[in-house]
C-alpha positions in Angstrom: -60.0 -30.2 27.6 -57.1 -28.2 28.9 -56.4 -27.4 32.5 -55.0 -24.3 34.0 -53.8 -24.4 37.6 -54.4 -21.1 39.4 -53.0 -19.5 42.5 -50.1 -21.9 42.7 -48.0 -21.1 45.8 -45.5 -23.9 46.0 -43.8 -26.9 44.3 -46.2 -29.0 46.3 -49.2 -27.3 44.7 -47.6 -27.8 41.3 -47.0 -31.5 42.0 -50.6 -32.0 43.2 -52.0 -30.4 40.1 -49.7 -32.3 37.7 -50.5 -35.6 39.5 -54.2 -34.9 39.3 -54.0 -34.2 35.6 -51.9 -37.3 34.9 -54.2 -39.5 37.0 -57.3 -38.2 35.2 -55.8 -38.1 31.7 -56.1 -34.3 31.5 -53.8 -31.9 29.6 -52.2 -29.2 31.7 -52.0 -26.0 29.7 -50.2 -23.9 32.3 -49.8 -23.0 36.0 -50.5 -19.5 37.2 -48.6 -18.6 40.3 -50.3 -16.8 43.2 -49.7 -13.1 42.5 -50.5 -10.1 44.7 -50.6 -7.9 41.6 -53.5 -9.9 40.3 -55.3 -9.7 43.6 -54.8 -5.9 43.7 -56.1 -5.5 40.1 -59.1 -7.5 41.0 -59.8 -5.4 44.1 -59.5 -2.2 42.1 -61.8 -3.7 39.4 -59.0 -3.4 36.8 -58.0 -5.9 34.1 -54.8 -7.6 34.8 -53.9 -6.9 31.2 -53.6 -3.2 32.1 -52.2 -3.5 35.6 -48.9 -5.3 35.8 -47.3 -6.6 32.7 -44.2 -8.0 34.4 -45.7 -9.9 37.3 -45.3 -13.6 37.4 -49.0 -14.2 37.1 -49.3 -11.9 34.2 -46.4 -13.6 32.4 -48.2 -17.0 32.9 -51.4 -15.5 31.5 -49.5 -14.3 28.4 -48.1 -17.8 27.9 -51.6 -19.2 28.1 -52.8 -16.7 25.4 -49.9 -17.6 23.1 -50.6 -21.3 23.6 -54.3 -20.9 22.9 -53.6 -18.9 19.7 -51.2 -21.6 18.5 -53.8 -24.3 19.2 -56.4 -22.5 17.1 -54.1 -22.5 14.1 -53.7 -26.3 14.1 
């Protein structure tokens, strides 16, 4: 099982998620920061894939996709 932290707004959020994963022996795949661009895309009913390619949240989602593809080739 792989964990993705979502809507991360601070180093404190990040630490809490990492501690939780460590305490429960879970693998953290990635952290997605809170991103207004993702919120806007959602409100407009648009895919984030077609909305803002350079936003911090989108860059994190792209990293997740690459990691998942690499896992499937193992």
